[in-house]
A tleap script that builds the chain and sets N, CA, C and O, in Angstrom:
source leaprc.protein.ff14SB
mol = sequence {
  NMET GLU THR SER GLU ILE ILE GLU THR LEU
  ASN LEU ILE PHE ARG LYS VAL LEU LYS ARG
  GLU ASN ILE VAL LEU SER GLU GLU SER THR
  ALA HIE ASP VAL PRO GLY TRP ASP SER LEU
  THR ASN MET ILE LEU ILE SER GLU ILE GLU
  LYS ASN PHE HIE ILE HIE PHE SER PHE ARG
  GLU ILE VAL LYS PHE LYS ASN VAL GLY ASP
  LEU CYS ARG SER ILE ILE GLU LYS GLN CLYS
}
set mol.1.N position { -12.506 8.115 4.737 }
set mol.1.CA position { -12.402 6.804 3.679 }
set mol.1.C position { -12.381 5.713 4.507 }
set mol.1.O position { -11.660 5.790 5.502 }
set mol.2.N position { -13.000 4.732 4.320 }
set mol.2.CA position { -13.053 3.479 5.185 }
set mol.2.C position { -11.836 2.548 4.577 }
set mol.2.O position { -11.450 2.580 3.409 }
set mol.3.N position { -11.324 1.723 5.616 }
set mol.3.CA position { -10.403 0.792 5.249 }
set mol.3.C position { -10.631 -0.076 4.029 }
set mol.3.O position { -9.738 -0.175 3.188 }
set mol.4.N position { -11.786 -0.709 3.894 }
set mol.4.CA position { -12.144 -1.362 2.608 }
set mol.4.C position { -12.089 -0.708 1.450 }
set mol.4.O position { -11.757 -1.324 0.438 }
set mol.5.N position { -12.403 0.649 1.400 }
set mol.5.CA position { -12.216 1.499 0.184 }
set mol.5.C position { -10.698 1.746 0.020 }
set mol.5.O position { -10.247 1.749 -1.125 }
set mol.6.N position { -10.023 1.916 0.881 }
set mol.6.CA position { -8.436 2.084 0.781 }
set mol.6.C position { -7.854 0.802 0.175 }
set mol.6.O position { -7.020 0.892 -0.726 }
set mol.7.N position { -8.342 -0.621 0.727 }
set mol.7.CA position { -7.702 -1.683 0.200 }
set mol.7.C position { -8.178 -1.967 -1.325 }
set mol.7.O position { -7.455 -2.623 -2.074 }
set mol.8.N position { -9.285 -1.503 -1.703 }
set mol.8.CA position { -9.810 -1.636 -2.972 }
set mol.8.C position { -8.795 -0.815 -3.884 }
set mol.8.O position { -8.260 -1.303 -4.879 }
set mol.9.N position { -8.617 0.319 -3.493 }
set mol.9.CA position { -7.803 1.149 -4.329 }
set mol.9.C position { -6.209 0.662 -4.474 }
set mol.9.O position { -5.508 0.726 -5.485 }
set mol.10.N position { -5.851 0.148 -3.136 }
set mol.10.CA position { -4.557 -0.469 -3.161 }
set mol.10.C position { -4.300 -1.573 -3.980 }
set mol.10.O position { -3.244 -1.744 -4.590 }
set mol.11.N position { -5.415 -2.436 -3.996 }
set mol.11.CA position { -5.381 -3.559 -4.853 }
set mol.11.C position { -5.129 -3.159 -6.504 }
set mol.11.O position { -4.336 -3.757 -7.232 }
set mol.12.N position { -5.874 -2.164 -6.862 }
set mol.12.CA position { -5.693 -1.588 -8.135 }
set mol.12.C position { -4.068 -1.022 -8.361 }
set mol.12.O position { -3.395 -1.299 -9.354 }
set mol.13.N position { -3.655 -0.264 -7.339 }
set mol.13.CA position { -2.270 0.091 -7.514 }
set mol.13.C position { -1.227 -1.023 -7.505 }
set mol.13.O position { -0.257 -0.996 -8.262 }
set mol.14.N position { -1.434 -1.934 -6.691 }
set mol.14.CA position { -0.562 -3.088 -6.617 }
set mol.14.C position { -0.652 -3.992 -8.021 }
set mol.14.O position { 0.323 -4.531 -8.543 }
set mol.15.N position { -1.962 -4.043 -8.500 }
set mol.15.CA position { -1.786 -4.747 -9.741 }
set mol.15.C position { -1.246 -4.108 -10.968 }
set mol.15.O position { -0.746 -4.776 -11.873 }
set mol.16.N position { -1.339 -2.908 -10.996 }
set mol.16.CA position { -0.835 -2.017 -12.072 }
set mol.16.C position { 0.772 -2.247 -11.838 }
set mol.16.O position { 1.441 -2.766 -12.732 }
set mol.17.N position { 1.372 -1.830 -10.571 }
set mol.17.CA position { 2.700 -1.692 -10.553 }
set mol.17.C position { 3.346 -3.120 -10.668 }
set mol.17.O position { 4.402 -3.227 -11.291 }
set mol.18.N position { 2.806 -4.130 -10.142 }
set mol.18.CA position { 3.257 -5.507 -10.052 }
set mol.18.C position { 3.003 -6.382 -11.211 }
set mol.18.O position { 3.499 -7.499 -11.356 }
set mol.19.N position { 2.063 -5.700 -12.158 }
set mol.19.CA position { 1.495 -6.381 -13.264 }
set mol.19.C position { 1.067 -7.759 -13.104 }
set mol.19.O position { 1.490 -8.720 -13.747 }
set mol.20.N position { 0.160 -7.767 -12.156 }
set mol.20.CA position { -0.604 -8.984 -11.583 }
set mol.20.C position { -2.013 -8.691 -11.396 }
set mol.20.O position { -2.419 -7.978 -10.479 }
set mol.21.N position { -2.845 -9.299 -12.361 }
set mol.21.CA position { -4.315 -9.102 -12.072 }
set mol.21.C position { -4.880 -9.874 -10.740 }
set mol.21.O position { -5.891 -9.509 -10.139 }
set mol.22.N position { -4.197 -10.820 -10.430 }
set mol.22.CA position { -4.751 -11.796 -9.264 }
set mol.22.C position { -4.350 -11.265 -7.958 }
set mol.22.O position { -4.361 -12.074 -7.030 }
set mol.23.N position { -4.005 -10.081 -7.713 }
set mol.23.CA position { -3.600 -9.483 -6.336 }
set mol.23.C position { -4.851 -9.232 -5.581 }
set mol.23.O position { -5.734 -8.503 -6.033 }
set mol.24.N position { -4.937 -9.852 -4.391 }
set mol.24.CA position { -6.215 -9.459 -3.581 }
set mol.24.C position { -5.518 -9.223 -2.081 }
set mol.24.O position { -5.087 -10.166 -1.416 }
set mol.25.N position { -5.478 -8.084 -1.722 }
set mol.25.CA position { -4.812 -7.801 -0.454 }
set mol.25.C position { -5.916 -7.735 0.681 }
set mol.25.O position { -7.117 -7.520 0.516 }
set mol.26.N position { -5.240 -7.969 1.876 }
set mol.26.CA position { -6.124 -7.894 3.047 }
set mol.26.C position { -5.326 -7.118 3.985 }
set mol.26.O position { -4.174 -6.819 3.669 }
set mol.27.N position { -5.871 -6.718 5.237 }
set mol.27.CA position { -5.179 -5.953 6.138 }
set mol.27.C position { -4.009 -6.706 6.616 }
set mol.27.O position { -3.011 -6.070 6.955 }
set mol.28.N position { -4.020 -7.983 6.682 }
set mol.28.CA position { -2.892 -8.821 7.175 }
set mol.28.C position { -1.796 -9.138 6.142 }
set mol.28.O position { -0.812 -9.806 6.460 }
set mol.29.N position { -1.977 -8.656 4.912 }
set mol.29.CA position { -1.025 -8.933 3.682 }
set mol.29.C position { 0.261 -8.343 3.901 }
set mol.29.O position { 0.278 -7.162 4.250 }
set mol.30.N position { 1.323 -8.947 3.760 }
set mol.30.CA position { 2.637 -8.495 3.968 }
set mol.30.C position { 3.364 -8.726 2.455 }
set mol.30.O position { 2.822 -9.361 1.551 }
set mol.31.N position { 4.696 -8.086 2.355 }
set mol.31.CA position { 5.330 -8.580 1.069 }
set mol.31.C position { 5.650 -9.824 0.984 }
set mol.31.O position { 5.743 -10.256 -0.165 }
set mol.32.N position { 5.876 -10.635 1.943 }
set mol.32.CA position { 6.018 -12.148 1.809 }
set mol.32.C position { 4.836 -12.743 1.204 }
set mol.32.O position { 4.949 -13.831 0.638 }
set mol.33.N position { 3.600 -12.086 1.269 }
set mol.33.CA position { 2.380 -12.689 0.702 }
set mol.33.C position { 2.062 -12.483 -0.711 }
set mol.33.O position { 1.216 -13.129 -1.328 }
set mol.34.N position { 2.843 -11.474 -1.223 }
set mol.34.CA position { 2.522 -10.912 -2.791 }
set mol.34.C position { 3.687 -11.141 -3.570 }
set mol.34.O position { 4.697 -10.488 -3.307 }
set mol.35.N position { 3.694 -11.991 -4.509 }
set mol.35.CA position { 4.636 -12.124 -5.462 }
set mol.35.C position { 5.151 -10.992 -6.233 }
set mol.35.O position { 4.331 -10.348 -6.887 }
set mol.36.N position { 6.501 -10.619 -6.259 }
set mol.36.CA position { 6.899 -9.438 -6.843 }
set mol.36.C position { 7.212 -8.258 -5.987 }
set mol.36.O position { 8.014 -7.390 -6.334 }
set mol.37.N position { 6.403 -8.247 -4.590 }
set mol.37.CA position { 6.714 -7.140 -3.782 }
set mol.37.C position { 8.024 -7.229 -3.034 }
set mol.37.O position { 8.117 -7.890 -2.000 }
set mol.38.N position { 8.898 -6.654 -3.486 }
set mol.38.CA position { 10.394 -6.499 -2.878 }
set mol.38.C position { 10.620 -5.022 -2.656 }
set mol.38.O position { 9.775 -4.148 -2.849 }
set mol.39.N position { 11.971 -4.824 -2.188 }
set mol.39.CA position { 12.321 -3.517 -1.778 }
set mol.39.C position { 12.152 -2.580 -2.755 }
set mol.39.O position { 11.660 -1.478 -2.516 }
set mol.40.N position { 12.642 -3.041 -4.196 }
set mol.40.CA position { 12.515 -2.030 -5.238 }
set mol.40.C position { 11.065 -1.543 -5.513 }
set mol.40.O position { 10.750 -0.353 -5.496 }
set mol.41.N position { 10.160 -2.628 -5.783 }
set mol.41.CA position { 8.888 -2.260 -5.958 }
set mol.41.C position { 8.038 -1.561 -4.809 }
set mol.41.O position { 7.051 -0.854 -5.013 }
set mol.42.N position { 8.535 -1.846 -3.671 }
set mol.42.CA position { 7.884 -1.284 -2.523 }
set mol.42.C position { 8.147 0.426 -2.722 }
set mol.42.O position { 7.287 1.265 -2.451 }
set mol.43.N position { 9.197 0.670 -3.128 }
set mol.43.CA position { 9.389 2.256 -3.260 }
set mol.43.C position { 8.480 2.711 -4.486 }
set mol.43.O position { 7.983 3.837 -4.470 }
set mol.44.N position { 8.290 1.948 -5.414 }
set mol.44.CA position { 7.408 2.316 -6.513 }
set mol.44.C position { 5.982 2.399 -6.205 }
set mol.44.O position { 5.281 3.305 -6.656 }
set mol.45.N position { 5.482 1.357 -5.354 }
set mol.45.CA position { 4.255 1.332 -4.701 }
set mol.45.C position { 3.969 2.563 -3.739 }
set mol.45.O position { 2.922 3.208 -3.801 }
set mol.46.N position { 4.940 2.813 -2.892 }
set mol.46.CA position { 4.886 3.863 -1.872 }
set mol.46.C position { 4.586 5.146 -2.804 }
set mol.46.O position { 3.672 5.912 -2.497 }
set mol.47.N position { 5.254 5.327 -3.769 }
set mol.47.CA position { 5.214 6.619 -4.551 }
set mol.47.C position { 3.935 6.659 -5.347 }
set mol.47.O position { 3.406 7.763 -5.476 }
set mol.48.N position { 3.336 5.554 -5.927 }
set mol.48.CA position { 1.887 5.570 -6.444 }
set mol.48.C position { 0.960 5.883 -5.509 }
set mol.48.O position { 0.034 6.671 -5.701 }
set mol.49.N position { 1.211 5.189 -4.320 }
set mol.49.CA position { 0.172 5.408 -3.288 }
set mol.49.C position { 0.115 6.885 -2.766 }
set mol.49.O position { -1.002 7.388 -2.639 }
set mol.50.N position { 1.178 7.589 -2.468 }
set mol.50.CA position { 1.338 8.920 -2.234 }
set mol.50.C position { 0.661 9.803 -3.317 }
set mol.50.O position { -0.028 10.753 -2.946 }
set mol.51.N position { 0.821 9.545 -4.612 }
set mol.51.CA position { 0.268 10.419 -5.770 }
set mol.51.C position { -1.285 10.147 -5.575 }
set mol.51.O position { -2.049 11.101 -5.434 }
set mol.52.N position { -1.745 8.834 -5.569 }
set mol.52.CA position { -3.210 8.587 -5.449 }
set mol.52.C position { -3.940 9.230 -4.389 }
set mol.52.O position { -4.997 9.845 -4.527 }
set mol.53.N position { -3.287 9.043 -3.296 }
set mol.53.CA position { -4.026 9.685 -2.018 }
set mol.53.C position { -3.697 11.061 -1.604 }
set mol.53.O position { -4.316 11.596 -0.685 }
set mol.54.N position { -2.687 11.695 -2.283 }
set mol.54.CA position { -2.271 13.099 -2.103 }
set mol.54.C position { -1.721 13.284 -0.785 }
set mol.54.O position { -1.980 14.277 -0.104 }
set mol.55.N position { -0.867 12.222 -0.361 }
set mol.55.CA position { -0.063 12.358 0.990 }
set mol.55.C position { 1.232 12.074 0.753 }
set mol.55.O position { 1.644 11.793 -0.373 }
set mol.56.N position { 1.981 12.128 1.815 }
set mol.56.CA position { 3.476 11.823 1.865 }
set mol.56.C position { 3.887 11.083 3.088 }
set mol.56.O position { 3.551 11.477 4.204 }
set mol.57.N position { 4.729 9.840 2.869 }
set mol.57.CA position { 5.148 9.227 3.987 }
set mol.57.C position { 6.560 9.498 4.219 }
set mol.57.O position { 7.345 9.496 3.271 }
set mol.58.N position { 6.947 9.735 5.433 }
set mol.58.CA position { 8.572 9.863 5.756 }
set mol.58.C position { 9.221 8.410 5.722 }
set mol.58.O position { 8.532 7.390 5.736 }
set mol.59.N position { 10.422 8.412 5.684 }
set mol.59.CA position { 11.041 7.032 5.654 }
set mol.59.C position { 10.786 6.360 6.909 }
set mol.59.O position { 10.562 5.150 6.948 }
set mol.60.N position { 10.813 7.112 7.959 }
set mol.60.CA position { 10.540 6.497 9.255 }
set mol.60.C position { 9.159 5.870 9.261 }
set mol.60.O position { 8.976 4.787 9.817 }
set mol.61.N position { 8.244 6.489 8.691 }
set mol.61.CA position { 6.909 5.831 8.715 }
set mol.61.C position { 6.889 4.586 7.812 }
set mol.61.O position { 6.338 3.562 8.216 }
set mol.62.N position { 7.405 4.634 6.745 }
set mol.62.CA position { 7.500 3.515 5.671 }
set mol.62.C position { 8.169 2.415 6.455 }
set mol.62.O position { 7.546 1.353 6.425 }
set mol.63.N position { 9.228 2.414 7.111 }
set mol.63.CA position { 9.897 1.212 7.619 }
set mol.63.C position { 9.086 0.731 8.942 }
set mol.63.O position { 9.366 -0.346 9.467 }
set mol.64.N position { 8.188 1.478 9.398 }
set mol.64.CA position { 7.385 0.875 10.435 }
set mol.64.C position { 6.077 0.096 9.984 }
set mol.64.O position { 5.390 -0.567 10.762 }
set mol.65.N position { 5.837 0.247 8.719 }
set mol.65.CA position { 4.681 -0.549 8.284 }
set mol.65.C position { 4.974 -2.016 8.239 }
set mol.65.O position { 5.905 -2.551 7.637 }
set mol.66.N position { 3.995 -2.620 9.001 }
set mol.66.CA position { 4.335 -4.197 9.002 }
set mol.66.C position { 3.467 -4.956 8.094 }
set mol.66.O position { 3.821 -6.069 7.707 }
set mol.67.N position { 2.342 -4.428 7.722 }
set mol.67.CA position { 1.406 -4.977 6.987 }
set mol.67.C position { 0.466 -3.885 6.106 }
set mol.67.O position { 0.575 -2.663 6.204 }
set mol.68.N position { -0.333 -4.484 5.362 }
set mol.68.CA position { -1.191 -3.446 4.557 }
set mol.68.C position { -2.238 -2.522 5.501 }
set mol.68.O position { -2.600 -1.364 5.294 }
set mol.69.N position { -2.597 -3.416 6.597 }
set mol.69.CA position { -3.448 -2.708 7.623 }
set mol.69.C position { -2.634 -1.394 8.230 }
set mol.69.O position { -3.165 -0.287 8.316 }
set mol.70.N position { -1.427 -1.640 8.593 }
set mol.70.CA position { -0.693 -0.357 8.979 }
set mol.70.C position { -0.532 0.699 8.056 }
set mol.70.O position { -0.440 1.870 8.426 }
set mol.71.N position { -0.486 0.293 6.693 }
set mol.71.CA position { -0.535 1.262 5.651 }
set mol.71.C position { -1.873 1.931 5.458 }
set mol.71.O position { -1.936 3.140 5.232 }
set mol.72.N position { -2.969 1.149 5.546 }
set mol.72.CA position { -4.368 1.755 5.577 }
set mol.72.C position { -4.524 2.730 6.712 }
set mol.72.O position { -5.017 3.837 6.496 }
set mol.73.N position { -4.144 2.383 7.863 }
set mol.73.CA position { -4.302 3.235 9.100 }
set mol.73.C position { -3.479 4.596 9.007 }
set mol.73.O position { -3.914 5.649 9.474 }
set mol.74.N position { -2.309 4.485 8.392 }
set mol.74.CA position { -1.549 5.793 8.124 }
set mol.74.C position { -2.273 6.641 7.116 }
set mol.74.O position { -2.372 7.861 7.249 }
set mol.75.N position { -2.727 6.039 6.207 }
set mol.75.CA position { -3.383 6.831 5.073 }
set mol.75.C position { -4.548 7.410 5.618 }
set mol.75.O position { -4.771 8.574 5.284 }
set mol.76.N position { -5.402 6.814 6.442 }
set mol.76.CA position { -6.652 7.345 6.961 }
set mol.76.C position { -6.112 8.406 7.907 }
set mol.76.O position { -6.712 9.480 7.867 }
set mol.77.N position { -5.080 8.304 8.758 }
set mol.77.CA position { -4.681 9.353 9.733 }
set mol.77.C position { -4.274 10.655 8.824 }
set mol.77.O position { -4.614 11.785 9.177 }
set mol.78.N position { -3.575 10.435 7.711 }
set mol.78.CA position { -3.052 11.501 7.133 }
set mol.78.C position { -4.168 12.245 6.124 }
set mol.78.O position { -3.898 13.291 5.534 }
set mol.79.N position { -5.198 11.700 6.031 }
set mol.79.CA position { -6.416 12.287 5.408 }
set mol.79.C position { -7.335 12.963 6.189 }
set mol.79.O position { -8.352 13.464 5.710 }
set mol.80.N position { -7.022 13.014 7.453 }
set mol.80.CA position { -7.883 13.743 8.394 }
set mol.80.C position { -7.411 15.271 8.397 }
set mol.80.O position { -7.984 16.093 9.113 }
savepdb mol mol.pdb
quit
């Protein structure tokens, strides 16, 4: 799966969880760039992402994510 495809799917997940239709993520997007993306919603987002992509992140992996690009790279790696 390509990064662009993952970002499209993440956009849908973020829009659903954060209840905002105007979210457009990029590899550089961080929680500071997306209204409503805080520590609580982050855990909900991670759970939805894990379900959607049939993967699991450890706590250590989650805290290392600096932006959406890191998240995408981790998803790609886990799908190999």
